[in-house]
C-alpha positions as CSV (number, residue, x, y, z in Angstrom):
1,M,-6.0,-24.1,22.2
2,V,-3.5,-21.1,21.9
3,V,-0.4,-21.6,19.6
4,R,2.6,-19.4,19.1
5,L,3.7,-17.5,15.9
6,R,7.0,-16.4,14.8
7,R,7.3,-13.8,12.1
8,L,9.9,-14.8,9.5
9,V,9.4,-12.0,7.1
10,H,7.9,-8.6,7.5
11,G,5.9,-7.3,4.6
12,K,5.9,-3.7,5.4
13,V,8.2,-1.4,3.3
14,Q,8.9,2.2,3.3
15,G,8.0,4.0,0.2
16,L,4.7,3.9,-2.1
17,L,4.0,1.1,-4.5
18,A,4.3,2.6,-8.0
19,Q,2.9,1.1,-11.2
20,Y,4.0,2.7,-14.5
21,Y,1.7,2.3,-17.5
22,R,1.9,2.9,-21.2
23,I,-1.2,4.5,-22.7
24,S,-2.0,3.3,-26.1
25,R,-3.8,5.3,-29.0
26,D,-7.1,3.7,-28.1
27,G,-6.6,4.7,-24.4
28,K,-6.0,1.1,-23.0
29,R,-3.1,1.4,-20.2
30,D,-0.6,-1.5,-20.5
31,L,1.6,-2.1,-17.3
32,V,5.3,-1.7,-18.1
33,R,6.9,-1.6,-14.7
34,E,6.0,-2.0,-10.8
35,T,8.3,-0.8,-8.3
36,V,8.5,1.0,-4.8
37,D,9.1,4.7,-5.0
38,S,10.8,6.4,-1.8
39,R,8.9,9.8,-2.6
40,I,7.0,11.5,-5.2
41,D,9.5,13.9,-6.8
42,F,10.1,13.4,-10.7
43,Y,11.1,15.7,-13.3
44,W,11.4,13.4,-16.4
45,K,13.8,14.4,-19.1
46,S,14.2,10.7,-20.3
47,L,12.1,7.6,-20.0
48,P,12.0,6.2,-16.5
49,F,11.9,2.8,-17.8
50,R,12.0,1.1,-21.3
51,G,8.6,0.5,-23.0
52,L,7.2,3.9,-21.8
53,R,6.5,7.2,-23.6
54,L,6.9,10.5,-21.7
55,D,3.8,12.0,-23.6
56,S,1.4,8.9,-23.0
57,M,2.2,7.8,-19.5
58,Y,0.0,6.8,-16.7
59,V,1.4,6.4,-13.1
60,V,-0.3,5.3,-10.1
61,W,1.1,5.3,-6.5
62,R,-0.6,3.6,-3.5
63,G,0.4,2.9,0.0
64,L,-0.1,4.4,3.5
65,L,0.5,8.0,4.8
66,R,1.8,8.1,8.5
67,P,2.5,11.4,10.0
68,N,4.7,11.8,12.9
69,Y,2.8,15.0,14.4
70,T,-1.1,15.6,14.9
71,G,-2.7,18.6,13.6
72,D,-3.8,20.2,10.3
73,Y,-2.0,19.6,7.1
74,E,-2.0,20.9,3.5
75,L,-1.1,18.5,0.7
76,I,0.5,19.9,-2.4
77,L,0.9,18.6,-6.0
78,D,3.2,20.5,-8.3
79,V,2.6,18.9,-11.6
80,Q,2.9,19.2,-15.5
81,G,0.0,16.8,-16.4
82,G,-3.0,15.5,-15.0
83,V,-3.4,14.4,-11.3
84,R,-5.7,12.9,-8.8
85,L,-5.1,12.6,-4.9
86,A,-7.2,10.5,-2.6
87,V,-6.5,10.2,1.2
88,G,-8.4,7.9,3.5
89,G,-10.8,7.0,0.4
90,R,-11.6,10.7,-0.1
91,V,-10.7,12.5,-3.3
92,L,-9.1,15.7,-2.4
93,I,-7.6,16.8,-5.8
94,D,-9.3,15.7,-9.1
95,E,-7.7,17.1,-12.0
96,L,-6.7,13.9,-13.9
97,E,-7.9,15.5,-17.3
98,G,-5.4,18.4,-17.0
99,N,-2.5,19.1,-19.2
100,V,-1.0,22.1,-17.7
101,E,1.7,23.2,-15.3
102,A,-0.1,23.8,-12.0
103,K,0.1,23.7,-8.2
104,Y,-2.9,22.2,-6.5
105,I,-3.4,22.5,-2.8
106,A,-5.7,20.4,-0.4
107,R,-6.2,22.3,2.9
108,G,-7.7,21.5,6.2
109,L,-6.6,17.8,6.3
110,K,-6.7,16.8,9.9
111,L,-4.1,13.9,10.8
112,V,-3.2,12.0,13.9
113,A,0.4,11.0,14.6
114,G,1.2,7.2,14.1
115,V,-2.1,6.5,12.3
116,Y,-1.9,5.0,8.9
117,Y,-4.0,6.7,5.9
118,P,-4.4,5.1,2.6
119,V,-3.2,7.4,0.0
120,Q,-3.4,7.0,-3.7
121,V,-1.9,9.5,-6.3
122,E,-2.6,9.1,-10.0
123,F,-0.7,11.0,-12.8
124,V,-1.2,11.4,-16.5
125,S,1.4,12.6,-18.8
126,K,0.5,14.2,-22.1
127,N,3.5,16.1,-23.1
128,S,7.3,15.4,-23.4
129,N,8.4,17.3,-20.1
130,P,6.2,15.9,-17.2
131,H,6.8,16.3,-13.7
132,I,5.2,15.7,-10.4
133,R,6.1,16.5,-6.8
134,L,4.0,15.7,-3.5
135,S,4.8,17.9,-0.6
136,W,3.1,19.0,2.5
137,I,2.9,22.0,4.9
138,R,2.9,20.2,8.3
139,C,0.9,21.4,11.4
140,D,4.3,23.1,12.7
141,G,4.3,25.1,9.4
142,L,7.3,23.2,7.8
143,E,6.9,22.7,4.1
144,E,8.8,19.7,2.7
145,I,8.5,16.8,0.3
146,V,6.3,14.2,2.0
147,P,9.2,12.3,3.4
148,L,10.2,8.4,3.2
149,D,9.6,7.7,6.9
150,C,6.0,9.0,6.5
151,L,5.2,6.6,3.6
152,Y,4.6,2.9,3.6
153,T,3.6,-0.1,1.6
154,Y,3.6,-3.9,1.6
155,T,5.2,-6.4,-0.7
156,S,2.1,-8.3,-1.5
157,Y,-1.7,-8.7,-1.0
158,I,-0.9,-12.4,0.5
159,V,-0.2,-13.4,4.3
160,T,1.7,-16.8,4.5
161,L,1.6,-19.1,7.3
162,K,4.0,-22.1,7.4
163,N,3.9,-25.4,9.4
164,I,0.4,-25.8,8.6
165,P,-0.9,-29.4,8.1
166,D,-2.3,-30.2,4.7
167,G,-6.0,-29.7,4.5
168,H,-6.3,-27.5,7.7
169,R,-8.1,-24.2,7.0
170,V,-6.5,-21.0,8.2
171,E,-8.7,-17.9,9.0
172,L,-7.6,-14.4,9.6
173,W,-10.0,-12.7,12.1
174,S,-10.3,-9.2,13.5
175,I,-13.7,-7.9,14.2
176,G,-14.9,-10.2,11.5
177,K,-13.3,-12.7,9.2
178,I,-10.6,-11.1,6.8
179,G,-9.7,-14.0,4.7
180,E,-8.9,-17.7,4.6
181,G,-6.8,-20.3,2.9
182,I,-6.1,-24.1,2.9
183,G,-2.8,-25.7,4.0
184,K,-0.9,-27.2,1.0
185,R,2.6,-28.6,1.4
186,G,2.8,-27.2,4.9
187,T,1.9,-23.8,3.9
188,A,-1.3,-21.6,3.8
189,E,-1.8,-18.4,2.0
190,I,-4.5,-15.6,2.8
191,K,-5.3,-12.9,0.4
192,L,-6.0,-9.6,1.9
193,P,-8.2,-6.8,0.5
194,E,-6.4,-4.3,-1.7
195,T,-4.7,-1.2,0.0
196,P,-5.3,-2.4,3.8
197,P,-3.8,-0.4,6.6
198,P,-2.0,-3.0,8.8
199,F,-4.3,-5.2,10.6
200,E,-4.6,-6.1,14.4
201,A,-5.8,-9.6,14.1
202,Y,-5.3,-13.3,15.1
203,F,-5.2,-16.4,13.0
204,R,-7.7,-19.5,13.6
205,I,-6.2,-22.9,12.4
206,V,-9.3,-25.4,11.8
207,D,-8.9,-29.2,11.4
208,L,-11.7,-29.8,9.0
209,K,-11.6,-33.6,9.9
210,S,-12.0,-33.4,13.6
211,G,-13.2,-30.0,14.0
212,K,-10.4,-28.9,16.3
213,V,-9.6,-25.3,16.4
214,E,-6.4,-23.5,17.5
215,E,-5.9,-19.8,17.8
216,T,-3.2,-17.5,17.9
217,P,-2.7,-14.5,20.0
218,F,-3.6,-11.2,18.5
219,V,-0.8,-9.7,16.2
220,K,-0.8,-5.8,16.3
221,D,0.4,-5.1,12.9
222,I,-0.1,-7.9,10.2
223,W,1.0,-6.6,6.7
224,G,0.6,-8.0,3.3
225,G,3.7,-9.9,2.4
226,D,4.1,-11.2,6.1
227,V,5.2,-14.7,6.5
228,Y,4.7,-16.5,9.9
229,E,5.7,-19.7,11.3
230,V,3.5,-21.6,13.5
231,I,5.1,-22.9,16.7
232,S,4.1,-26.2,17.9
233,E,4.4,-26.8,21.8
234,S,7.5,-29.1,21.3
235,S,9.3,-26.4,19.3
């Protein structure tokens, strides 16, 4: 049996998820602030958040890179400090132990317009004047800071379904099963893998007592943080 869905909250947001850590003397990293940054272009003269130290700070940005044009790109990192860049799970720049002012370039990156590529940038500051900028040279030759309209992230690693009977199991399926949750107080939550691109997937709602199974149509872009309502036939 097929049931309908209504998306109540869209988890997709523009920008990159940023986590700012304080590095202790023994090398331990303590999370100070989690936020969403619209771009990576920082020249810190003062502390970005209380509890950090400019000379012992670690920052990691995670999300998705979605180019508007197909072709060859160069990604550029201008930094004072150590840095590591990974795109699509492949490390392109690995200079996290560095502590110099430098410009690193990853060349020959083939990107397709409209495709989401997982991206992660790590940065370590070991002095009182750190800076970092992520830019690119597009396939048309334009050099620019990677703009907000090409960066995306999501508000959580949870997808929520409402109007689920208590005790029913909700499964998220694509090629295989991505995750599942159990209905409690009318709501079921499904935990997603970390840093997923948007999924094209569907939900299965299983009555564990009777064995009855209901399925939703495919949703083209399921994001962490999405909230859906299951629509009954009488709604």
